[in-house]
C-alpha positions in Angstrom: -20.5 16.2 83.8 -17.6 16.5 85.8 -14.4 18.6 85.0 -12.4 14.7 84.2 -15.4 13.9 81.9 -14.6 17.0 80.2 -11.3 17.0 80.1 -8.7 13.3 81.0 -6.0 13.0 83.5 -3.8 15.6 84.6 0.2 14.2 82.8 2.5 16.0 85.9 1.6 14.3 88.9 -0.8 15.0 91.4 -2.4 17.8 92.8 -0.4 20.1 94.6 -2.0 22.0 97.0 -4.7 24.3 96.3 -6.1 28.4 96.0 -8.3 30.4 94.6 -7.9 32.0 91.3 -10.2 35.0 90.8 -11.4 36.1 93.4 -11.0 39.9 92.0 -11.0 39.9 88.7 -7.3 41.9 88.5 -6.2 38.2 89.6 -7.0 36.9 85.8 -5.6 39.1 83.6 -5.3 38.5 79.8 -3.3 41.0 77.1 -3.4 39.8 73.3 -1.0 39.7 71.3 -1.3 41.7 68.0 1.3 41.8 65.0 -0.3 44.2 63.1 1.1 47.4 62.3 -2.4 50.0 61.6 -2.1 52.2 58.8 -3.0 55.6 60.6 -5.9 55.7 58.2 -8.7 53.8 56.6 -12.4 53.3 57.2 -11.4 50.8 60.7 -11.2 52.3 63.6 -9.2 49.3 65.6 -9.8 50.3 69.5 -7.1 48.4 72.5 -9.9 48.0 75.3 -9.3 46.9 78.8 -12.6 45.1 80.4 -12.8 44.5 83.9 -16.5 42.1 84.6 -16.7 42.5 80.9 -17.6 39.6 78.2 -16.4 40.4 74.9 -19.7 40.5 73.4 -21.5 42.7 75.5 -18.0 45.0 75.1 -19.4 44.9 71.5 -22.9 46.1 72.1 -21.5 49.4 74.1 -19.1 50.2 71.9 -21.8 49.7 68.8 -24.8 51.3 71.0 -21.7 55.0 71.5 -21.1 55.1 67.7 -24.9 54.4 66.8 -23.8 51.6 64.0 -24.6 48.1 64.0 -23.3 45.5 66.2 -22.0 43.8 63.2 -19.9 46.4 62.2 -18.1 45.9 65.4 -15.1 43.3 65.3 -13.0 41.6 67.1 -10.0 39.0 67.3 -11.5 36.9 70.1 -13.5 36.0 73.0 -12.0 36.6 76.2 -13.0 36.1 80.1 -16.3 37.8 81.4 -14.1 37.4 84.7 -11.1 38.5 84.5 -9.2 42.2 84.1 -8.5 41.7 79.6 -7.2 44.3 77.2 -8.0 43.3 73.6 -8.4 44.8 70.2 -11.7 45.8 68.8 -12.7 47.5 65.2 -15.2 49.7 64.3 -16.6 49.1 60.4 -16.8 53.9 60.0 -16.9 54.1 56.1 -17.3 58.0 55.5 -17.2 59.0 59.1 -15.3 60.6 61.7 -14.7 58.8 64.7 -17.4 59.5 67.4 -17.7 59.9 70.6 -17.2 57.0 72.6 -16.8 58.1 76.0 -21.1 56.6 76.7 -19.5 53.0 76.5 -16.6 53.5 79.1 -17.2 53.8 82.7 -15.7 51.3 85.2 -15.5 47.7 83.5 -14.5 49.5 80.3 -12.4 51.9 79.5 -10.5 52.9 75.7 -6.8 53.0 76.7 -5.8 53.8 72.3 -7.2 54.1 69.0 -5.8 54.2 65.4 -7.2 54.2 61.6 -6.7 50.8 59.9 -7.8 50.1 56.5 -8.4 46.9 57.0 -11.1 45.3 59.8 -9.9 42.8 62.3 -10.2 39.3 61.8 -11.8 36.6 64.0 -8.4 34.4 65.6 -6.0 36.9 64.0 -4.5 37.9 67.4 -1.5 35.4 67.5 -1.0 34.9 71.0 -2.6 35.8 75.2 -0.3 36.9 77.6 -1.3 35.6 81.3 -0.9 37.0 84.8 -2.8 35.4 87.0 -2.6 35.5 90.7 -3.3 31.9 93.4 -4.5 33.6 96.5 -5.1 31.3 99.7 -2.4 29.5 98.6 -1.5 26.2 101.0 1.6 24.0 98.9 5.1 23.4 99.6 7.0 25.6 97.5 9.9 23.3 96.6 7.4 20.9 95.2 5.7 23.9 93.5 9.0 24.9 91.9 10.5 21.7 90.4 7.2 22.0 89.0 6.6 24.9 87.3 10.0 24.3 86.3 9.0 21.0 84.6 5.8 22.7 83.5 8.0 25.2 81.2 10.0 22.4 80.0 7.9 19.7 79.1 4.5 21.9 77.9 1.3 20.8 79.1 -1.9 18.8 77.3 -3.4 20.9 75.1 -6.7 20.6 76.2 -9.7 23.1 76.1 -10.9 24.5 78.6 -14.0 23.8 80.9 -14.9 27.0 79.9 -15.5 25.6 76.3 -18.7 22.9 77.5 -21.0 25.6 79.2 -21.8 25.2 83.5 -21.5 20.9 84.3 -20.8 20.9 80.7 -24.4 22.0 79.7 -23.1 22.0 76.0 -22.1 18.8 75.5 -25.9 17.8 76.9 -27.5 20.3 74.7 -25.3 19.3 71.5 -26.1 15.5 72.0 -29.8 16.1 71.9 -29.2 18.2 68.5 -26.9 15.3 67.2 -29.5 12.3 67.4 -32.1 14.4 65.9 -28.9 15.8 62.8 -30.9 19.0 63.7 -29.1 22.3 64.1 -30.2 24.8 65.9 -31.2 27.8 64.3 -29.8 30.7 66.3 -27.0 30.9 64.4 -24.5 32.4 68.1 -26.0 29.5 69.6 -25.4 26.9 66.9 -21.9 27.8 66.8 -21.8 27.2 70.8 -22.9 23.5 70.6 -20.4 22.6 67.0 -17.5 24.4 68.7 -18.0 22.3 72.2 -19.1 18.8 70.3 -15.4 19.3 68.3 -13.4 20.5 71.5 -14.5 17.3 73.6 -14.1 15.0 71.3 -10.4 16.9 70.5 -10.1 16.4 74.4 -11.3 12.5 74.5 -8.2 11.7 71.9 -5.6 13.2 74.2 -7.1 12.3 76.9 -6.4 8.7 75.8 -3.0 9.7 74.8 -2.4 11.5 77.9 -3.5 7.4 79.4 -1.1 5.7 77.1 1.9 8.3 77.6 2.0 9.3 74.0 0.9 13.1 73.9 3.8 14.9 73.8 6.3 12.4 72.2 5.8 11.9 67.8 4.5 8.0 66.7 5.0 6.7 63.1 1.2 7.5 62.1 1.0 11.1 63.7 -0.2 14.0 61.8 2.7 17.0 63.3 2.5 20.7 63.0 4.2 23.9 64.8 3.1 25.9 67.5 2.1 28.6 65.2 1.1 27.0 62.3 -2.9 25.1 61.4 -1.1 23.0 58.3 0.4 19.3 59.4 2.1 16.9 57.8 2.9 12.6 58.4 5.2 11.6 60.2 7.4 8.5 59.5 10.4 7.4 61.3 12.5 10.4 60.6 10.4 12.9 61.4 9.5 11.1 64.8 13.3 12.2 65.1 13.1 15.7 64.1 15.1 17.7 67.4 12.7 20.6 67.2 9.9 17.5 69.0 12.3 18.2 72.0 12.8 21.6 72.3 8.9 22.2 72.0 8.4 24.1 67.9 6.6 20.6 66.4 4.5 18.5 68.2 1.6 15.4 67.4 -1.8 16.6 66.2 -5.0 15.5 67.6 -8.7 15.5 65.5 -10.7 18.9 65.3 -13.7 16.3 63.3 -15.9 17.4 60.7 -15.7 16.9 56.8 -13.1 13.9 55.2 -11.4 11.5 56.9 -8.4 12.0 59.1 -5.0 10.6 57.2 -3.2 9.2 60.6 -2.3 6.0 60.0 -0.8 3.0 63.1 -2.0 3.0 66.5 -2.9 6.7 66.3 -5.0 6.6 63.1 -6.6 3.7 65.1 -7.2 5.2 68.4 -9.2 8.0 66.4 -10.7 6.0 64.6 -11.8 3.9 68.1 -13.1 7.5 69.3 -15.2 7.9 66.7 -16.6 5.2 65.5 -18.1 5.1 69.8 -18.8 9.4 69.4 -20.4 8.2 65.5 -23.4 10.0 66.6 -21.6 12.9 67.4 -19.3 13.0 64.3 -21.8 12.5 61.8 -23.3 15.2 63.3 -20.4 17.0 62.6 -20.0 16.4 59.5 -23.2 16.7 57.9 -23.1 20.8 60.0 -20.2 20.9 57.2 -18.0 21.7 59.7 -14.1 20.8 58.0 -11.5 18.3 59.4 -8.8 20.1 61.0 -6.0 19.6 63.9 -5.5 21.0 67.1 -1.7 20.5 68.5 -1.4 17.7 71.2 1.3 19.4 73.5 0.6 23.0 74.8 4.5 24.9 74.8 3.9 27.9 77.6 5.7 30.7 76.2 8.0 33.2 79.1 6.8 31.8 82.2 8.1 33.0 84.9 6.8 33.3 89.1 7.1 34.9 92.8 5.2 35.1 95.4 3.9 38.3 96.2 2.8 37.3 100.4 3.5 34.1 101.5 -0.3 33.2 100.4 -0.3 34.1 96.6 1.8 33.0 93.7 1.7 35.0 91.0 2.2 33.4 87.4 3.2 35.4 84.2 3.0 33.3 80.7 1.8 34.1 76.8 -0.6 31.5 75.5 -1.4 30.3 71.4 -4.5 31.7 70.7 -7.6 29.3 71.2 -5.1 27.9 74.6 -6.5 27.9 77.7 -4.4 29.3 80.6 -6.6 27.4 83.3 -5.3 24.1 81.9 -1.8 25.0 82.9 -2.6 25.5 86.2 -4.6 22.2 87.0 -1.3 20.4 86.1 -0.7 22.2 89.3 -2.8 22.9 91.9 -6.7 22.1 92.6 -8.7 25.6 92.2 -11.5 26.5 94.7 -13.9 29.5 95.1 -12.8 32.2 97.1 -13.6 31.4 101.1 -14.2 27.2 100.8 -10.0 26.3 100.3 -10.8 23.7 103.1 -12.5 21.4 100.3 -11.0 22.0 97.5 -12.2 21.5 94.3 -11.3 21.9 90.7 -12.3 25.2 88.8 
């Protein structure tokens, strides 16, 4: 499956050029934003860990081995890219135990930057945001056009697609999910089951968002929409008055799209008709998600980009810095700007 099939159209116009991302791990840096004051005591040891070319699950296994505890005793807030330089929190459940020697876990791919005790374990999704520093190298684009587009993205936001990373190589997760859905069965392995269910819900959300990008309503509240604030999982229906709420124009309040599961969506009007149509077209996947016990949730359609700044360390390198809410993808910001090509192949650009 192509990127366009997995995500949908861009909202900001044609690509302005091409560049390379992730030529090195330092070109894609992520810092988890976790606003939790640590108590300094308790049976959980929290670690601020820097990883390079290492995924979160492997880092957790290494910490577990070094600490001599089962991997189930290791918790983290979210998964981070492998091909990147990332800094994120982990917690180790160590009831009645002293701080272990974790030096065996450390090498050039993993460093422990900070440690502190706390009374509670780190919960999945506990982080509020992620800070990104991206370096686009081998850039070929008009700086004036780049400047104008970035100013537009900063003021208008971008479609909040799930990135292609969610769907596996060439959309393989969706192919597998359709196979299981056709049999109305679930994989026995918990991690596989979770990955395929998540990919299917993300794909259906992207289909709704793609349709609203195409008709120009992805960033506009419609009567019948369900609205949500940027950092809230609750939502409320939009009538005529709600569609005029000034918080929509400052990117604090947004229309939402469905994360399919049990229960009916409360959307109405043209929005409800659109979501029902896509649900009917993907009835097998929707039924599969419902029978799997997934609950119906909502996700904002418009992604505000916090603190977006940029500069050129070299004439052909553009460095972007910004903050996104947890669960959102930096690559969907970049795709509204330029095409990304593998290192050494910028003469034949392709999307990343």
